[in-house]
C-alpha positions as CSV (number, residue, x, y, z in Angstrom):
1,M,204.1,-101.9,143.8
2,M,205.2,-97.9,144.1
3,I,202.8,-95.2,145.4
4,N,203.2,-91.9,144.0
5,S,203.4,-89.6,146.6
6,E,203.6,-86.3,144.5
7,L,200.2,-87.7,143.1
8,I,199.1,-87.8,146.7
9,V,200.2,-84.5,147.8
10,N,198.5,-83.2,144.8
11,Q,194.7,-85.0,145.8
12,I,194.7,-83.6,149.8
13,P,193.0,-79.9,149.5
14,T,194.7,-77.5,150.4
15,L,193.9,-74.8,152.4
16,G,193.1,-72.4,149.8
17,H,190.5,-75.4,148.2
18,V,188.7,-74.9,151.7
19,A,188.3,-71.5,152.0
20,R,187.4,-71.4,149.1
21,W,184.7,-74.3,149.0
22,M,183.7,-72.5,152.3
23,S,183.3,-68.8,150.2
24,D,181.1,-71.2,148.2
25,K,179.2,-72.8,150.6
26,K,178.7,-68.9,152.3
27,A,177.8,-67.2,149.0
28,M,175.2,-70.4,148.1
29,E,173.5,-70.0,151.1
30,N,173.3,-66.4,151.4
31,A,171.4,-66.7,148.2
32,I,169.1,-69.2,149.3
33,K,168.2,-66.7,152.4
34,E,167.5,-63.7,150.1
35,E,165.5,-65.9,147.4
36,L,163.6,-66.9,150.4
37,S,163.5,-63.7,152.0
38,F,162.4,-62.1,148.5
39,L,159.3,-65.0,148.3
40,R,158.2,-64.5,151.5
41,A,158.1,-60.3,151.5
42,G,155.9,-60.7,148.2
43,F,153.3,-63.0,149.2
44,F,153.1,-61.2,152.8
45,T,152.8,-57.6,151.0
46,A,150.1,-59.4,148.7
47,L,148.0,-60.5,152.0
48,R,149.3,-57.9,154.4
49,D,148.0,-55.2,151.6
50,Q,145.1,-56.9,149.9
51,I,146.2,-57.2,146.7
52,H,144.4,-58.0,143.9
53,T,142.2,-60.4,146.7
54,D,139.1,-63.3,145.1
55,I,138.6,-64.9,148.1
56,Q,136.9,-64.1,152.0
57,L,138.0,-66.1,154.4
58,K,135.5,-65.8,157.5
59,P,136.1,-66.8,161.3
60,A,134.0,-68.0,163.6
61,N,131.2,-66.3,164.9
62,N,130.4,-64.4,162.5
63,G,133.7,-62.5,162.5
64,L,134.9,-59.9,160.1
65,S,136.4,-61.5,157.0
66,I,139.8,-61.7,155.7
67,P,140.9,-60.9,152.0
68,A,142.5,-63.7,150.3
69,H,144.0,-65.4,147.0
70,R,142.3,-68.8,145.7
71,A,145.5,-69.4,144.6
72,I,147.6,-69.3,147.7
73,L,144.9,-71.8,149.4
74,A,144.7,-74.6,146.5
75,T,148.0,-74.7,146.7
76,R,148.8,-74.7,150.3
77,S,145.7,-77.3,151.2
78,Q,143.8,-80.0,149.0
79,I,140.7,-79.5,151.5
80,F,140.8,-75.5,150.0
81,K,141.3,-76.7,146.4
82,N,138.5,-79.0,146.7
83,M,136.0,-76.4,147.9
84,L,137.5,-73.7,145.8
85,D,136.9,-76.1,142.8
86,S,133.6,-76.6,143.6
87,D,130.8,-75.0,141.6
88,V,129.4,-73.3,145.2
89,C,132.9,-71.2,145.1
90,K,133.7,-70.8,141.7
91,A,131.9,-67.4,141.7
92,P,131.2,-64.5,142.2
93,P,135.0,-64.1,142.2
94,M,134.3,-62.3,146.0
95,D,133.0,-65.6,147.7
96,A,133.7,-66.3,151.5
97,I,134.4,-69.6,153.0
98,T,133.8,-70.2,156.6
99,L,136.6,-71.7,159.1
100,P,134.4,-72.0,162.3
101,E,136.9,-73.5,164.2
102,L,139.0,-70.1,164.1
103,S,138.8,-66.9,166.2
104,Y,139.3,-64.0,164.0
105,E,143.2,-64.2,165.1
106,E,143.8,-67.5,164.4
107,L,142.5,-67.3,161.5
108,E,145.1,-64.5,160.9
109,C,148.1,-66.6,162.1
110,L,146.7,-69.3,159.4
111,L,146.9,-67.1,157.0
112,E,150.0,-65.5,157.7
113,F,151.4,-68.9,157.7
114,L,150.3,-69.9,154.1
115,Y,151.9,-67.2,153.1
116,I,154.8,-67.3,153.9
117,G,156.0,-70.7,155.9
118,S,156.9,-69.4,159.3
119,L,155.4,-67.5,162.2
120,P,156.7,-65.8,164.9
121,T,157.3,-67.7,168.1
122,E,154.7,-65.4,170.2
123,K,152.0,-66.9,167.8
124,V,153.1,-70.5,167.6
125,N,152.7,-70.4,171.8
126,K,149.8,-68.9,172.2
127,H,148.4,-70.7,168.7
128,V,149.6,-74.1,168.5
129,N,147.1,-75.9,169.5
130,S,144.1,-74.5,166.9
131,L,147.0,-74.3,163.9
132,S,147.5,-77.9,164.7
133,L,144.0,-78.8,164.6
134,A,143.2,-76.7,161.3
135,A,146.2,-78.4,159.4
136,D,144.7,-81.9,160.4
137,K,141.1,-80.6,158.7
138,Y,142.8,-79.1,156.2
139,E,145.8,-81.4,154.8
140,I,148.2,-79.2,155.3
141,P,151.4,-81.2,155.9
142,Y,153.9,-78.6,156.4
143,L,152.1,-76.7,159.0
144,S,151.7,-79.8,161.0
145,K,155.5,-80.8,161.1
146,F,156.2,-77.4,161.5
147,C,153.8,-77.2,165.0
148,E,154.9,-81.1,165.7
149,R,158.0,-79.9,165.8
150,H,156.9,-77.0,168.1
151,M,155.2,-78.8,170.7
152,L,158.0,-81.0,170.9
153,G,160.4,-78.7,171.3
154,S,158.4,-76.6,174.2
155,L,157.7,-79.6,175.7
156,S,156.7,-79.4,180.0
157,S,154.4,-80.6,183.3
158,S,152.5,-77.3,182.4
159,N,151.5,-78.9,178.9
160,A,151.7,-81.8,178.5
161,L,148.2,-83.1,178.9
162,D,147.5,-80.8,175.8
163,V,150.5,-82.1,173.5
164,L,149.2,-85.7,174.3
165,E,145.5,-84.8,173.1
166,I,146.6,-82.7,170.6
167,S,149.1,-85.5,169.1
168,D,146.1,-87.9,169.7
169,V,143.4,-85.7,167.6
170,C,146.6,-85.4,164.9
171,S,147.9,-88.4,164.6
172,Y,151.3,-87.3,165.6
173,I,152.6,-91.1,166.7
174,S,155.8,-90.0,167.4
175,L,155.2,-86.8,169.9
176,K,152.1,-88.4,171.7
177,E,154.6,-91.4,172.9
178,T,156.5,-88.8,174.5
179,A,154.1,-86.8,176.1
180,L,153.0,-90.2,177.0
181,K,156.3,-90.9,178.7
182,F,156.8,-87.3,180.1
183,I,153.8,-87.4,182.0
184,V,154.3,-90.7,183.6
185,N,157.6,-89.7,183.8
186,N,156.4,-86.7,185.9
187,M,152.8,-88.2,187.2
188,D,152.9,-87.0,191.0
189,E,153.4,-83.3,189.3
190,I,150.6,-83.6,186.6
191,A,148.4,-85.9,188.0
192,F,147.5,-83.5,190.9
193,S,147.2,-80.3,188.4
194,A,143.9,-78.7,188.2
195,R,144.0,-79.5,184.2
196,F,144.1,-83.4,184.8
197,E,140.5,-83.5,186.1
198,E,138.9,-82.0,183.1
199,F,141.0,-83.7,180.7
200,A,140.4,-87.1,182.3
201,I,136.4,-86.2,181.9
202,K,137.3,-85.2,178.2
203,N,139.8,-88.1,177.4
204,P,139.0,-91.3,179.1
205,H,140.7,-93.2,176.6
206,L,144.2,-91.2,177.3
207,C,143.8,-91.4,180.8
208,V,143.4,-95.5,180.3
209,Q,146.8,-95.0,178.3
210,I,148.3,-93.4,181.1
211,T,147.7,-95.9,183.6
212,R,148.7,-98.6,181.7
213,A,152.2,-97.3,180.6
214,S,152.7,-95.7,184.4
215,L,151.8,-99.8,185.3
216,M,154.2,-100.9,182.7
217,G,156.6,-98.3,183.8
218,A,156.5,-99.3,187.9
219,K,157.1,-103.0,186.4
220,K,160.3,-102.1,185.1
221,V,161.8,-100.6,187.8
């Protein structure tokens, strides 16, 4: 069987084709970035400037309320949607919902994430635990994944116990396994830390799991 070499050559992408493809890909990426920036800026402006807000969110201890938009809350969280659909929240238009587990600053961060889908690193570092619990309680899957990724990427001896505790409460199965292995591998440093005694009193079941994992690891050595 004769092979048409000219046909094969014509089917091989030229440098011009590759350059054009890369240029088109770059243009598409830029367009997506511009679209995201446009959407985020609009939503954040609506929150920051309190444009046509129609619901108040109150933090713990009867703190200052933060105006928000029912439509945003309802589309981001099934729990918020159920609350807003209830007769209690249908009227008056400036009714309030209290989130007693969040401080004012934590509530601000939660709302910022609900509106733009991201947070500055310094805010995540400070509030990732409370945001994880809020994501779990109010059924906000994307925030759960966001927090889980952050905790996985920042896992260290100083926060491993907190990560294990949060991942257990929020059912982050993969993160919990990773944190447990990390604690076992760094047992000498973590077990003698000031945090460990407090952790053990609060989470005896997790201490049992740490002990068992440590013993299993010792057997494999």
